[in-house]
C-alpha positions as CSV (number, residue, x, y, z in Angstrom):
1,M,0.0,0.0,0.0
2,R,1.3,3.4,-0.9
3,R,1.7,6.0,1.8
4,S,1.3,9.7,1.3
5,G,4.5,11.6,1.3
6,V,6.7,8.5,0.7
7,K,8.7,8.5,-2.5
8,V,8.3,5.3,-4.5
9,A,11.1,4.1,-6.8
10,H,9.9,4.0,-10.4
11,F,11.2,1.7,-13.0
12,A,12.9,3.6,-15.8
13,A,10.4,4.5,-18.5
14,I,10.8,2.9,-21.8
15,D,10.5,5.0,-24.9
16,S,9.6,2.4,-27.5
17,Q,10.5,4.8,-30.4
18,L,14.1,4.6,-29.2
19,W,13.8,0.8,-29.8
20,V,12.3,1.4,-33.2
21,D,15.3,3.6,-34.1
22,E,17.7,0.9,-33.0
23,W,15.7,-1.8,-34.9
24,R,15.9,0.3,-38.0
25,R,19.7,0.7,-37.5
26,I,20.1,-3.1,-36.9
27,H,17.8,-4.2,-39.7
28,P,18.0,-1.6,-42.5
29,V,16.1,-3.8,-44.9
30,K,12.6,-4.9,-44.0
31,P,12.9,-4.0,-40.3
32,H,9.3,-4.9,-39.5
33,Q,9.7,-8.4,-40.9
34,C,13.2,-8.9,-39.3
35,V,12.0,-7.9,-35.8
36,A,8.8,-10.0,-36.2
37,D,11.0,-13.0,-37.2
38,M,13.4,-12.5,-34.3
39,L,10.7,-12.2,-31.7
40,D,8.3,-14.7,-33.3
41,A,5.7,-11.9,-33.3
42,P,2.9,-11.1,-35.8
43,V,4.2,-8.6,-38.4
44,C,1.0,-6.5,-37.9
45,T,1.9,-6.1,-34.2
46,V,5.5,-5.0,-35.0
47,E,4.2,-2.6,-37.6
48,K,2.1,-0.9,-35.0
49,W,5.2,-0.5,-32.8
50,F,7.0,1.1,-35.7
51,N,4.3,3.5,-36.6
52,G,3.8,4.5,-33.0
53,S,0.1,3.4,-32.7
54,A,1.1,0.8,-30.1
55,R,4.0,0.0,-27.8
56,P,5.5,-3.4,-26.9
57,S,3.5,-4.8,-24.0
58,F,5.2,-6.3,-21.0
59,D,4.7,-9.7,-22.5
60,W,7.2,-8.8,-25.2
61,W,9.9,-7.5,-22.9
62,G,11.3,-11.0,-22.3
63,P,11.6,-11.9,-25.9
64,I,13.1,-8.5,-26.7
65,M,15.7,-8.9,-24.0
66,H,16.4,-12.5,-25.0
67,S,16.7,-11.7,-28.7
68,Y,18.5,-8.3,-28.6
69,G,20.2,-8.2,-25.2
70,P,20.6,-5.7,-22.3
71,E,22.4,-3.1,-24.4
72,F,19.4,-2.9,-26.8
73,F,16.9,-3.0,-23.9
74,A,18.7,-0.1,-22.1
75,A,18.8,1.9,-25.4
76,G,15.0,2.2,-25.0
77,M,15.4,4.1,-21.7
78,R,16.7,7.6,-21.2
79,T,18.0,6.7,-17.7
80,P,18.2,2.9,-17.4
81,P,18.4,1.4,-13.9
82,E,22.0,0.8,-12.7
83,W,21.8,-3.0,-13.0
84,L,20.7,-2.8,-16.6
85,D,23.2,-0.1,-17.4
86,N,26.0,-2.3,-16.0
87,A,24.7,-5.3,-18.0
88,A,24.6,-3.2,-21.2
89,R,28.1,-1.9,-20.6
90,L,29.4,-5.4,-20.0
91,E,27.7,-6.6,-23.2
92,R,29.2,-3.7,-25.2
93,K,32.6,-4.4,-23.7
94,Q,32.4,-8.1,-24.7
95,R,31.3,-7.2,-28.2
96,L,34.2,-4.7,-28.6
97,L,36.7,-7.1,-27.3
98,Q,35.5,-9.7,-29.8
99,Q,35.8,-7.2,-32.6
100,K,39.3,-6.4,-31.5
101,A,40.2,-10.1,-31.4
102,D,38.8,-10.5,-34.9
103,I,40.8,-7.5,-36.2
104,D,44.0,-8.8,-34.5
105,A,43.5,-12.2,-36.1
106,R,43.0,-10.7,-39.6
107,L,46.1,-8.5,-39.1
108,A,48.1,-11.6,-38.1
109,L,47.0,-13.4,-41.2
110,E,47.9,-10.4,-43.4
111,M,51.4,-10.2,-41.8
112,V,52.0,-13.9,-42.3
113,A,50.9,-13.6,-45.9
114,G,53.4,-10.7,-46.3
115,A,50.7,-8.2,-47.3
116,L,51.6,-5.8,-44.5
117,P,55.1,-4.7,-43.4
C-alpha cells in the first residue's frame, strides 16, 4: 500500500520509439519483418510498434531482452536502472573485445601472408 509523502522508486520509463530507431539501424532492410521473425511476433503487431500506434506490452519485454540483449533494452530508456546499465556496458565491452580479437586475427594473417610490413 502506498503511503502519502513517501517516495516510491519507479522503474525507468521505456521510450519504444528509441527501440524502433535501434531496430531500423540493426535491420536496415525490411525492419518490421526482421523484428517479427526475431521475436516470433505477428508482423502487424510489430508494424504498430514502428508507426507508433502501439508499444510493446510487458509480455514482449522478455523476448526483446532475450533476442537483442541488455544493451538494446537499455537503449530504450533515457535513464536505465543501474543494474541494466551495467549489464549493457558489459555486453558492449564483450562485443568490442570480440571485434578487436577478430581484427587482430585478420592482421596476423595479413602479416603472415606478407601483405603488411
